[in-house]
N, C-alpha and C positions, 0 to 999 in steps of 0.2 A: 334512602339510604345517603350519607352525608359524601359529599364528594370529597374525599381523599388527600387531593391535593390541595394544600393550605398555600394562602398568600401568606407573602413573606414575614406579614406581622405578626400571624398567626403562628410562626416557628419560633418556638423559644429554645428549643433543642436539635439534637440530631433526628432529623427527618425518621420517621417510623416505617415508610418503605424504601428506604436507599435501596438495599440490598437488589429489590426487587428492579431499580431503575437501573441497578447496572446490569442484571440479566437484560433486561429490553434493550440496553445498549449494546450487550454484545452480542446479541442475535439479530437486529438490525443492523450494525454495523458488518459482522461475518457474513452476511447475506452482500450486503453491497462487495467487500471483499472477495466473495466466492467467486463474484460475476467477472473479475477481471483475470481469472483464470477456467474460469469452471468449461470456456467453449475452449480451450484449448486441443482435447479429444474429437469436436465436433467436424475437423476439418474433412475428411472423407465422406463424411453424412453430408455435409453443406454443401461439397461437391457434387455430390449425385442430387444433392433435392435443388440446388438452385443454381449451381454450373458454376461457383466459388472458387477462381485460381488462389495461387501465393497471394497473390497481392490484395485479394479480396480478404482472404483469411486475415495476414496483418493487419488489414482495417477494423474488420469487424474485433476483434484482438485488443490494437492499438487503439482504434479510435477510441474506444470506450476508457481507455487510460489518459489520453489525451483530453477530452472536455470533462473528467474525471477531475486531472491535473490543474488545468489551466483554471477552472471555477472556483476552487478550492480556498485559496485566498478571500476572494470574495465572499463566500460563503459564511468564511469564520468572522468577516467582518458583519455580514448581515444579522450573525446570531446576537453581534454586539447591540447591536440597534434594536431590533424586533425580537428579541427575547429568542433564548435557544431551544425552548421547548418548541414553541410556535414554528418556528424554522426546522425542528426535526422533523413534526407531526407533518409538516409542508413536504420535505423531502422525501417522507418515508412512503408518503401518497403516491407523489410524481414519480418515485423509483419504482412502485408498485405496478402503477400504470405502464411506464415504459414498458416494462418486464410484460405484460401482457402485448403489448405493440411488438414488439420483438419476437415473441412467439405465433404471430402470426403473419410476419413479415412475406408478403410477395415473390420476394428477389431478395437479392444480395446488395444491390443497392438500397432499398428500402431497408433490410435490415440492420446497413453501417448508418443510415438518418438514424433511426431507430436508438441503435449503441449510443451514438452522440447524444441522444436526448437523455438515454438513460444515466449515463456519463456526468452531465449537466446535475439532471437532479441529487446523484452518489454526490456531486461537491456543495452541493442546500446540507445534503444528511449528516455526511461523515465527518465535519468539523465539529459539529456539537456536539459529538459524545465527549470528547476529552472536557469540554465546558461544562457540562451537565453534570460531568463525575466531580469535576473541583467543586462547583456550587454545592454537592451534598453529604461532601465525606472532606475530612480536613485530620491533620495529623498524624498518628500510624496508621488510622484506618486506611487514608491515603494511601500511603506507601504501599500496605495489602492491594489495594485494589488496582494500583498501575504493576504488580506484581503477576496480577491476575490477567489483566487487561493486553497491555503489548504482547507477551507470547500465544495468546487465544485470536489475536487479531493477525498476528504472523503467520500462524497453522492456517485461518480460515483461507488464505491463497493458497496453501500449498496443499490443501487437501479438495479444491476446485476439480483440476482434475481427476479424483477417486471419484466423486459424484457425480462428474458429468458423465464418464465413462458407464459408472453403473444404470443411469436414468438412459443415457441411448442404447446400452447392449440390451437393456431390459424392454424397450420399444412399447412402455406402457401405453395402450392402446391406440399402438400404430403412430406414435406421436414423433418418434427419432430424436431429430436435433432438438425441438420446440419444445420438449418437457425439460429441459435444461432452464428456458424462462419458465415455463408455467410454474416449477415449484416454489418461487418468491412469490405466487399469488396467495396461497394459505398461511405461509411465514408472516409476509409482508400486512397481510390484514389483521391476523392475531398479535403482532407487534405494534399494529395502529393502532388497538382497542385499547389493548394493556397501557401503552404510552399515554394515549388522552387520557386512560383513570386514574395513573398512578404517577406519572411524573409532576413534578411538583409545579407550580404556577410562580413565575418570577417575571414581571417586565425587564425589557430590556431598556437601553440605555438611548432616549431618542435625540439625546447632544450627539449620538457618535454620527459623523456625517461619514458617507459611504465614498469613496472614491474611485469614480466610473473611470478617470481615463486613466488612473494605475492600472486597475481591472482590465481596462483594454488593451493595453501597451501587453499585461502578463498571456492573454489570451494568443493575442496575434506572434507575440513572440513564440508561445508553444508550438501553434499550430506552424510558423514557419521552418521550425527546427522538424519537427515531427513526418511534417510533408513528405520532404526529400527523402529523410529515412524510409519512410514505406515504401517509396515509389523508386529511388534510386536503381538498387538493384532490376529490377524490371526493365529498366529504359537507358540503361548501360552509364549511370551517373553523367547525366549531361550537364553543362555548364551552371543551368538556372539550379540544380539542385544545391551545388558549393554556394553559388549566389543567395538562395534561401539560407542556408544555415550561418551564414555570414552575416546576413539581415538580422537572423534570430538574435546572434551575439550584441549586435549593436542596439538590438529591443531591449535584452535584458539588461545593458550598460543603463540605456536612457528612463529604462524604469528605476533603476537604482537612483538615477540622478532625479529623476522627477519626486521619490518619495522624500528623498533628503529636501527639497524646495521644499513639497507640501508641509514636512514639520515645522522645517524654517518659517513657514506663513503662518503658523500659529493653526495651522487644519488637521483634519487628521487622514493621516496615510493609512495604506493597508496594510504594511508591517510597521508593526511599532517600535519608532528607532533604535531605545533599548536593548532591544533584542540584538539586532546585527554587533551590540558591543560583547556582550558574552560570548567567549573563546567555545563553549562546551555548546551551544546553541549552533552558532554559525560552521565550525567545522563537523558539526554533527551532522548538518544539516550536507555536508559534500560526502559525507562517508554514506549516509542514507544513500542517494543518487549511485553513488558507486556498486552499492552493498546489492539493493535490490537491482537497480539493472541487470548484474551478475547473475541473481539467482532467478529472478521470472525469466532473462532470455533462457539460461539454462534449463530450468525446469520445462519453457516450451521447446525446445530442442529435443531433450528426452523423448516428450511424447511424440515430437514430429519422429523421432528414430525411429519408434517400438511402432508408429503406424504406417507410414510410407516406409524404410528401410526393412521392419521385420515384419509387415501385415498382419500385424497386431488389430484386432477389434477394440472399438473404442472401450469396451469393459476391461479388456486385457489390458491395455495402455492404463488405463485408470489406475488398475490395481498396479502398475510396473511406475506409479509415485506414491505407491503407499512406504515403500522402505524409506523415500525422503522423508513423507510426514510423522512417521515414525521418529526418524532420525532426528527430526526437528523439533518436535514433541519431549524425545530426550534429552537432547541437548538445550531447551528452555527449560525444562525441571530443574534439571541440574545447576544453569546458570543463576537462574531466579532465585533458587532456594539453598544456595551454599556458597555460588561465588560472585555473584555482584557486589553483593553488600561487604565481602571480605576483601576484595582485591582489587576494587574499580575497575579503572579503564583496560585494567591486566587480560579481563575477560575478551575485551572487544581486541584483543592479540592473539590471545589463544583460539579465539574463534575460526578467523580467517587460516590459521596456521592448521587448523584441524579442518576446513573445508579443502584447500590445497592438498594434504595429505588422501584426501577423499578422492581429491582430481585426478592424482597420481595412480591410487589404484583402479580408479574407473578406468583412466588410459590404458592401463595393460590388461585390463580385461577385455576391453573393446578389442587390443590386439588379438587376444587369445579366441577370438570368437569365433565357432565354428555354425555357420550358417544353416546346417540343414538340423542342428539341434538345438538350436538356441532359444531360451528360457530368460525370464528376468532373476532368475537367480544368478544367471553366470555377471550379472552387473549389479546385484542388490548392494553387495558387501562397500563397493565405492559410494555408491548413491546415498547409503546408511551412515557411513562416515563424514560425509558430506553434509546429512540433512544435519548431524549431529552438531560440527560446529555454526553453521548455520542458525539453528535453535540458540546456540549461545549467545551467537551477537543479537538475533531479534529482542531474544528477553531482554538485555543490559541495554541497548542502545535505546531505547524509547525512554525508558526512566532514567540512563542518564541525562538526557538531552531535556526531558520534562522539568527534572533538577531542577533547571538554571532557569527556570520562567515563575515570573511572578504572578500573582492571581488578576493582576489588570491587564497584563499581558496575554491569557490564556487562548482567546477568543483568534488575537493574529498569528499565535505559536501556532496555534492546532491547524491551521488554514495554513501556513506556510510546511509544517511539517509534512502534512498528508498530500501538498501538492508535489514536494519534492519526491517524495515515496514515488506517487502515481507518474509524475515527467518520468522520471528514473525508470520505472516497470516499462512506460511506454517505450522508449527508447531502447532499453535491453529488448524489448519484443522486435522493434525493427532491427536492431544492430545484428541479433543473434541469428532474427529467422534469415537474414539477407547472410550473413555467413554461411550456414546452411544448406540453403536453398541453393547456393552458388558450385556447392560441391554435389549436394544431390542431384541437382539436373544430371551428372554425366553418372549418375548410377553411384558413386560414393559417397553413401551413407555414413560408413562410417572414419573418413577423410571429415564429412561435414562434422561428423561430432567432435572430433581431433581438435579442430579449428576452433570451433565454440570452445571447448577445453582451455585451450591458449589464451582465447580473449576473457574468459573465466578468470585464468590465473593471472593475466595483468592489474584487471580490477580489484581483483583481491590484494595485489601485491603495493596497490596505492593505496588502497583502504588501511593496510596494516600501516602503514609510512605515515598516512595522516593522522591516526590514533595517536602518534607521539607528539602531537601539536595539541591533544585535549589536557586539560586539566587533570590530577590524580581521581578528583571527584567532580561530580559535577558543578559543585560551587567551591569556591577556594575555603580552607577549613573557618578561615574569620570571617567569611559570611553565614557558612552554616552554624555558628554559633553567635551569630549578630554582631559581637565586635571582637576583635582580639582582645581587649581588656578582659571580658566579662561575660557569662554564661548570658544566652539567650531570654528573650521574655519569652512568656506562653505563645503569644501570637506569632512571634518572631520564629519561634522554631514548627509551628506549622504551615507556616509560609515559605519556609528555606527547607524543605524537605532535600534527605540526601538520597540520590539514586538508592 
């Protein structure tokens, strides 16, 4: 049978298997994103099996996001140089192998190490998806692809605890928490076989130089930021934690300076300089960090509250996340199908207001809880409303930012975009986990949840404020149409998609 993956000179029209490429991208990358949250419900099981404490649990969750976020920018550039198909297959194979190592980890320390390795593999895998979609779709088709891709990825992280709770509660073959990693094996192997067969071959650009000095600065700065956030609460916030966070800020500033100097010297920086001159991209990155930090952190607190505070089993806690998942799906469908194209950035302002309303309802619900008769129904309305607001933002935010990205910037842009999302989530896990456990250690689980809601409200308020700095659309009107004086050419129209 003839290999269905054409070389570039064989491709004269749209690739016939392009929709299968989309399916493979979604499966592989949702698998990646699921692992960022699927272990949220594994805390008690990990403590019983491996003796993992609160800090160990935060590292099992946040450590994955740390190496994922630190390596994503480099992963995007590796795809530019060596070809996105090649790096996608390599990342997927490594991610599947790392999942197996996590499943057989004998102690907490080795599990954390394997999670760091799994995040590194995800950093190679994740940025290639957006680039492969841009290579295989164009024009209106690409707009529809992003309308599907963005919400599905957002929902993938939300349903992680639901799936994790089901697997742990089922205790299939006596595997317990190990099943949340083993489930990746059949999915990863199937995706690997299909991707190897149907993702088209396109060589990378060997003229692209990988900026290893910039990559080292990013990794070091991320580590200096997340390490004290994970350890600070347990150690009483000693001086070194504050010095480490200050050093992280200096490291990121040095990275920005180094990138400018690299570009000025005519070499290839990790981050394409033109990206940072686009308001929809730069302001949107800040929005992503704030939004996903609050969303993932609050989701973790919800799961901890149910398991530790209300003694839910892993399966019950997983189902407790179901109102959030359903709300997110509804909000994403409404935003993607009806609102984003019609009202532009206003959907990014309505979404956080809905989330704040949901947080307010949840606050009242928590105050009225009866410990003796508590069920998830008591807090489901507030959680679901917050999920609807989150879904509205997720569906629009990715499309809005990606509208500002040209084809030659997609490798750098997808790496930066995914990195900011992952690091924001890692910081959210550390901050919200610390806030919750500060109260939970005294037995005040409801108070811990209340404090987490206050932190989330602050983040959503700042997010809402910065949305007013975004242009009404992903691109100024004159750029959407090529020039102010006339309509765009066909090629310009395809490159300058609106959100």
